[in-house]
C-alpha positions as CSV (number, residue, x, y, z in Angstrom):
1,M,0.0,0.0,0.0
2,F,1.3,3.5,-0.8
3,L,0.9,6.0,2.0
4,S,1.8,9.7,1.6
5,K,1.0,12.5,3.9
6,C,3.4,14.9,2.2
7,R,1.0,17.6,1.1
8,L,0.8,20.5,3.5
9,T,-1.3,23.0,1.5
10,S,-4.5,22.1,3.3
11,V,-3.0,22.8,6.7
12,L,-1.0,25.9,6.1
13,P,-2.2,28.6,8.5
14,R,-3.5,31.9,7.2
15,I,-0.8,34.3,8.0
16,S,-1.1,38.1,7.5
17,A,1.1,39.4,4.7
18,Y,1.7,42.5,6.8
19,S,3.6,43.4,9.9
20,T,1.9,43.5,13.3
21,A,0.1,46.7,14.1
22,A,2.7,47.6,16.8
23,E,5.6,47.0,14.5
24,S,4.2,49.1,11.7
25,T,3.1,52.1,13.8
26,M,6.1,52.7,16.0
27,K,9.1,54.5,14.6
28,P,11.7,51.8,14.3
29,K,15.2,52.1,15.7
30,T,16.6,48.9,14.4
31,A,15.7,47.3,11.1
32,I,16.0,43.6,10.3
33,V,16.2,43.2,6.5
34,M,15.2,39.7,5.6
35,L,16.7,38.6,2.2
36,N,15.3,35.9,0.0
37,M,14.5,35.1,-3.6
38,G,10.7,35.4,-3.2
39,G,8.0,33.8,-5.2
40,P,4.9,35.0,-7.1
41,E,1.9,35.5,-4.9
42,T,-0.4,35.1,-7.9
43,T,0.0,33.5,-11.3
44,D,0.0,37.0,-12.9
45,Q,3.5,37.5,-11.5
46,V,4.9,34.2,-12.9
47,A,6.1,35.6,-16.3
48,D,8.1,38.5,-14.8
49,Y,9.4,36.3,-12.0
50,L,10.8,33.8,-14.4
51,L,12.2,36.5,-16.7
52,R,14.1,38.1,-13.8
53,I,15.6,34.7,-12.7
54,M,16.6,33.7,-16.2
55,T,18.3,36.9,-17.0
56,D,20.2,37.2,-13.7
57,R,23.7,36.0,-14.2
58,D,24.3,36.0,-10.4
59,M,21.7,33.3,-10.2
60,I,22.3,31.3,-13.4
61,Q,24.7,31.5,-16.3
62,L,23.4,30.7,-19.7
63,P,25.1,31.1,-23.1
64,V,23.8,34.2,-24.9
65,Q,21.7,34.9,-21.8
66,S,20.1,38.1,-23.1
67,K,18.3,36.0,-25.7
68,L,18.2,32.5,-24.3
69,G,17.0,33.6,-20.8
70,P,13.8,35.4,-22.0
71,W,13.1,32.5,-24.4
72,I,13.3,29.9,-21.5
73,A,11.2,32.1,-19.3
74,T,8.5,32.5,-21.9
75,R,8.6,28.8,-22.7
76,R,8.2,27.8,-19.1
77,T,5.6,30.3,-18.0
78,E,2.4,28.3,-18.6
79,E,3.9,25.2,-17.1
80,V,5.0,27.0,-13.9
81,K,1.6,28.8,-13.7
82,K,-0.1,25.4,-13.6
83,K,2.2,24.3,-10.7
84,Y,1.3,27.4,-8.7
85,M,-2.4,26.7,-9.3
86,E,-1.8,23.2,-7.9
87,I,-0.5,24.6,-4.6
88,G,-3.2,27.1,-4.1
89,G,-2.6,29.8,-6.7
90,G,0.7,31.3,-5.6
91,S,3.7,31.1,-3.3
92,P,3.2,31.5,0.5
93,I,6.9,32.7,0.9
94,L,6.0,36.3,1.6
95,K,3.3,35.4,4.1
96,W,5.7,33.1,5.9
97,T,8.6,35.6,5.9
98,N,6.4,38.3,7.3
99,S,5.1,36.0,10.0
100,Q,8.7,35.0,10.9
101,G,9.8,38.7,10.8
102,S,7.0,39.9,13.1
103,L,7.6,37.1,15.6
104,L,11.4,37.7,15.4
105,T,11.1,41.5,16.1
106,Q,8.6,40.8,19.0
107,A,11.3,38.5,20.5
108,L,14.1,41.1,20.0
109,D,12.1,43.9,21.6
110,Q,12.0,41.8,24.8
111,M,15.5,40.6,24.6
112,L,17.2,43.8,23.6
113,P,15.2,46.9,24.7
114,E,18.3,49.0,24.1
115,S,18.0,48.5,20.3
116,A,14.1,48.5,20.3
117,P,11.8,49.1,18.6
118,H,12.8,46.6,16.0
119,K,11.1,46.3,12.6
120,H,11.4,43.7,9.9
121,Y,11.7,44.5,6.2
122,V,11.5,42.0,3.4
123,A,13.8,42.3,0.4
124,F,13.1,39.9,-2.4
125,R,15.1,39.5,-5.7
126,Y,12.4,38.5,-8.2
127,V,9.0,39.7,-6.9
128,P,7.9,42.6,-4.7
129,P,8.9,43.8,-2.3
130,F,12.1,44.4,-4.4
131,T,15.4,45.1,-2.8
132,E,15.5,48.7,-4.1
133,E,12.0,49.4,-2.7
134,T,12.9,48.0,0.7
135,F,16.1,50.0,1.1
136,A,14.4,53.2,0.0
137,Q,11.7,52.6,2.7
138,L,14.5,51.8,5.2
139,E,16.0,55.3,4.6
140,K,12.6,57.0,4.7
141,D,11.7,55.4,8.0
142,G,14.9,56.9,9.6
143,V,16.2,53.8,11.3
144,E,19.5,54.0,13.2
145,R,20.7,50.5,12.7
146,A,20.0,48.0,9.9
147,V,20.9,44.3,10.1
148,I,21.0,42.7,6.7
149,F,19.9,39.1,7.4
150,S,20.0,36.4,4.8
151,Q,17.2,33.9,5.0
152,Y,19.4,31.3,3.3
153,P,21.1,29.7,6.3
154,Q,23.8,28.3,4.0
155,Y,25.7,30.8,1.9
156,S,25.9,30.5,-1.9
157,C,27.1,33.1,-4.4
158,A,23.9,32.4,-6.4
159,T,21.5,33.0,-3.5
160,T,22.7,35.2,-0.7
161,G,25.4,36.6,-3.1
162,S,22.8,37.6,-5.6
163,S,20.8,39.4,-3.0
164,L,23.8,41.2,-1.7
165,N,24.8,42.2,-5.2
166,A,21.4,43.8,-5.6
167,I,22.0,45.9,-2.5
168,A,25.3,47.0,-3.9
169,D,23.6,47.9,-7.2
170,F,21.0,50.0,-5.4
171,Y,23.8,52.2,-3.9
172,K,25.9,52.3,-7.0
173,N,24.8,55.7,-8.0
174,R,23.3,56.8,-4.7
175,Q,24.9,58.3,-1.6
176,L,25.2,55.9,1.4
177,P,23.0,57.1,4.2
178,S,25.3,58.5,6.9
179,N,22.7,58.1,9.7
180,I,22.3,54.3,9.4
181,K,24.8,51.8,10.8
182,F,24.7,48.7,8.6
183,S,25.8,45.2,9.4
184,L,25.5,41.8,7.7
185,I,24.5,38.2,8.7
186,E,25.2,36.2,5.6
187,R,25.3,32.6,6.9
188,W,24.1,30.7,10.0
189,A,24.2,27.0,8.8
190,S,25.5,25.5,12.1
191,H,23.3,27.2,14.6
192,P,22.2,24.6,17.2
193,L,18.6,25.8,17.3
194,L,18.3,25.6,13.5
195,A,19.4,21.9,13.8
196,S,17.0,21.5,16.7
197,V,13.9,22.6,14.7
198,F,14.8,20.3,11.8
199,A,15.3,17.4,14.3
200,S,11.9,18.2,15.7
201,R,10.2,18.2,12.3
202,I,11.8,14.8,11.5
203,K,10.7,13.2,14.8
204,D,7.1,14.4,14.0
205,K,7.2,12.4,10.8
206,L,8.9,9.4,12.3
207,K,5.9,8.9,14.6
208,L,3.8,8.2,11.5
209,F,5.7,5.0,10.7
210,D,5.1,1.6,12.3
211,P,7.3,1.3,15.4
212,K,8.6,-2.1,14.0
213,I,10.4,-0.4,11.1
214,R,10.8,3.2,12.4
215,D,14.5,2.9,13.1
216,E,15.0,1.7,9.5
217,V,13.4,4.7,7.8
218,V,16.0,6.4,5.6
219,I,16.2,10.2,6.0
220,L,16.9,12.0,2.8
221,F,18.1,15.6,3.5
222,T,17.3,17.4,0.3
223,A,18.6,20.8,-0.8
224,H,18.6,22.9,-4.0
225,S,21.4,21.7,-6.2
226,L,24.3,23.8,-7.5
227,P,26.2,23.7,-10.8
228,L,29.5,21.8,-10.4
229,K,31.2,24.8,-12.0
230,A,30.3,26.8,-9.0
231,V,31.4,24.0,-6.6
232,S,34.8,23.8,-8.4
233,R,35.2,27.6,-8.1
234,G,35.0,27.2,-4.3
235,D,31.4,28.1,-3.4
236,T,30.9,27.2,0.3
237,Y,27.2,26.1,-0.1
238,P,27.7,22.3,-0.3
239,H,29.8,22.0,2.9
240,E,27.5,24.4,4.7
241,V,24.5,22.4,3.8
242,A,26.4,19.3,5.0
243,A,27.2,21.1,8.3
244,T,23.5,21.6,8.9
245,V,22.8,18.0,8.1
246,A,25.5,16.8,10.6
247,A,24.2,19.1,13.3
248,T,20.7,17.9,12.8
249,V,21.7,14.2,12.9
250,A,23.6,14.9,16.1
251,Q,20.5,16.5,17.6
252,L,18.3,13.6,16.5
253,G,20.5,11.0,18.2
254,L,18.6,8.2,16.4
255,P,20.0,5.1,14.5
256,N,18.2,6.0,11.2
257,P,20.5,6.1,8.2
258,H,20.6,9.3,6.2
259,R,21.9,10.8,3.0
260,L,22.2,14.3,1.5
261,V,20.6,14.6,-1.9
262,W,19.9,17.5,-4.3
263,Q,16.9,18.9,-6.2
264,S,15.8,21.6,-8.6
265,K,18.5,21.3,-11.3
266,V,18.1,23.8,-14.1
267,G,19.7,23.7,-17.6
268,P,22.0,21.3,-19.3
269,L,25.2,21.7,-17.3
270,P,26.3,19.1,-14.7
271,W,25.0,19.9,-11.1
272,L,25.6,18.3,-7.7
273,Q,24.2,14.8,-7.4
274,P,22.6,12.4,-6.4
275,Y,19.3,14.1,-7.4
276,T,16.4,13.6,-5.0
277,D,14.1,11.9,-7.5
278,D,16.8,9.6,-8.7
279,A,17.6,8.7,-5.1
280,I,14.0,7.7,-4.4
281,K,14.0,5.4,-7.4
282,S,17.3,3.9,-6.6
283,Y,16.4,3.1,-3.0
284,A,13.2,1.5,-4.1
285,K,15.2,-0.8,-6.4
286,Q,17.4,-1.7,-3.4
287,G,14.4,-2.6,-1.4
288,V,14.2,0.5,0.8
289,K,10.5,1.3,1.0
290,H,10.3,3.8,3.8
291,L,11.6,7.3,3.5
292,I,11.4,10.8,4.9
293,L,12.3,13.9,2.8
294,V,13.8,16.8,4.8
295,P,14.1,20.2,3.0
296,I,17.3,21.1,4.9
297,A,18.1,24.4,3.1
298,F,14.6,26.0,3.0
299,V,13.2,28.0,6.0
300,N,9.7,28.2,4.7
301,E,7.3,26.5,2.4
302,H,7.3,27.4,-1.3
303,I,7.0,25.8,-4.7
304,E,10.1,23.6,-4.3
305,T,8.6,22.0,-1.1
306,L,4.9,22.2,-1.9
307,H,5.1,21.1,-5.5
308,E,8.4,19.5,-6.3
309,L,8.7,17.5,-3.1
310,D,5.1,16.9,-2.2
311,I,3.5,16.4,-5.6
312,E,6.2,15.4,-8.0
313,Y,8.4,13.3,-5.7
314,C,6.2,12.1,-2.8
315,D,3.0,11.5,-4.9
316,E,4.3,10.7,-8.4
317,V,7.9,9.5,-8.3
318,A,7.6,7.5,-5.0
319,K,4.3,5.9,-6.1
320,E,5.7,4.8,-9.5
321,A,8.9,3.5,-7.8
322,G,6.9,1.3,-5.4
323,I,7.8,3.1,-2.2
324,T,5.5,1.9,0.7
325,Q,5.5,5.0,2.8
326,I,7.2,8.4,2.3
327,E,6.8,11.5,4.5
328,R,8.0,15.0,4.0
329,A,9.1,17.0,7.0
330,E,7.7,20.5,7.2
331,A,10.0,23.5,6.7
332,P,10.8,25.5,9.8
333,N,8.0,28.1,9.1
334,D,6.9,29.7,12.4
335,H,8.0,26.8,14.7
336,T,8.8,28.4,18.1
337,T,12.3,26.9,18.1
338,F,12.9,28.4,14.7
339,I,11.8,31.9,15.8
340,A,14.2,31.4,18.8
341,A,17.0,30.5,16.4
342,L,16.4,33.7,14.4
343,A,16.2,35.8,17.5
344,D,19.4,34.3,18.9
345,V,21.3,34.8,15.6
346,V,20.3,38.4,15.4
347,A,20.7,39.2,19.1
348,S,24.2,37.7,19.3
349,H,25.1,39.6,16.2
350,L,23.8,42.9,17.6
351,K,25.6,42.3,20.9
352,S,29.0,41.1,19.8
353,G,29.2,40.1,16.2
354,P,31.4,41.7,13.6
355,S,29.7,44.1,11.3
356,V,30.7,42.0,8.3
357,S,32.5,38.6,8.6
358,K,35.9,37.8,7.2
359,Q,34.4,34.7,5.8
360,F,32.2,36.8,3.6
361,L,34.9,39.2,2.6
362,T,37.2,36.3,1.4
363,R,36.6,35.4,-2.2
364,C,36.5,31.8,-3.5
365,P,39.9,30.6,-4.5
366,H,39.0,30.4,-8.2
367,C,36.8,33.5,-8.3
368,V,37.5,35.8,-11.3
369,S,34.3,37.9,-11.0
370,Q,34.9,41.6,-10.9
371,R,31.3,41.9,-9.7
372,C,32.0,39.7,-6.7
373,R,35.1,41.7,-5.8
374,S,33.3,45.0,-6.1
375,S,30.4,43.8,-4.0
376,K,32.7,42.7,-1.2
377,D,34.5,46.0,-1.3
378,F,31.1,47.7,-1.1
379,F,30.0,45.8,2.0
380,K,33.3,46.4,3.7
381,K,32.7,50.1,3.3
382,L,28.9,49.9,4.0
383,C,29.4,48.0,7.3
384,G,32.6,49.8,8.4
385,N,33.1,51.5,11.8
386,L,30.2,49.9,13.6
387,E,29.8,49.8,17.3
388,V,28.1,46.8,18.8
389,I,25.6,46.9,21.7
390,S,27.1,46.3,25.1
391,S,25.6,43.5,26.9
């Protein structure tokens, strides 16, 4: 019998797309700028969303990109629209990010009254609110301190790097605000509370398996893949994802076997393997019939969890392969432990963290990108001469 409780769309809570009333009415002292790719809230946004991705060389490199990128975007638009319709008509990523941001700032107001009131801002790459709109609002609100906080726990030049380049682009022909002290949190892959929330999500799903085989269930940690070209250049993403996996397994303390697999390959070039769908098929052939998928590099639900994992892999691939039972662990979303993780990351940074890390300022060993070099020089300047809050 095939059992799948992967789909979460029917149980997703209705979260306000806006800040809490208190957060939006009080003049903020400290801004928490939450960076992410974003996703179309409606199918009307899909075409522009795809066009921005396919023409962004920070995200993906294509031959003759100015022509091939728009062609791919146009060709894929109707297919991607259909996928969004199948998960409710749009991406919930903005709703989740706003929920996380509101809960985060509430926690920070209690933890750090000296830097309160805190206000979260969302800066997306490919759908509103766009980076340039967010930073213009930041200046308009007159904040004193701004923490740029990547919502990709594991750093990659294609994700966090792309978002940071967009900030540098915004200030390219614009004077830096002298009244705002900026700082940057660009990675937090090994935070123990991040591992704890993933471990909790896994345990929730393990309870759904028969106790007789529970310890035999294979845990597949799945993350967005990366072109091997980027890996060879020295992108830190693969080993940072592996660090999150290792920390989660240590928190679990269970005998279950596990592997790290990769999803969402785009284009013809070789990417990190094994691919998640291929791993499901191969394990089925080996006689492994009980699996859990864990989206280890995503902090909230979006199309790559709700459609790619839940519908394409759990329902379609697993059923065709003959898997007996497959479950998909929820993303962190608004789990209380995850909010505690966000708050601890930011509070520690505000109290004693460097304004910008040496890890970020160090380029990959085989990096030849002038854009990367310019961006790092920019952030060194933007985040310079920052005083931290005394504890």
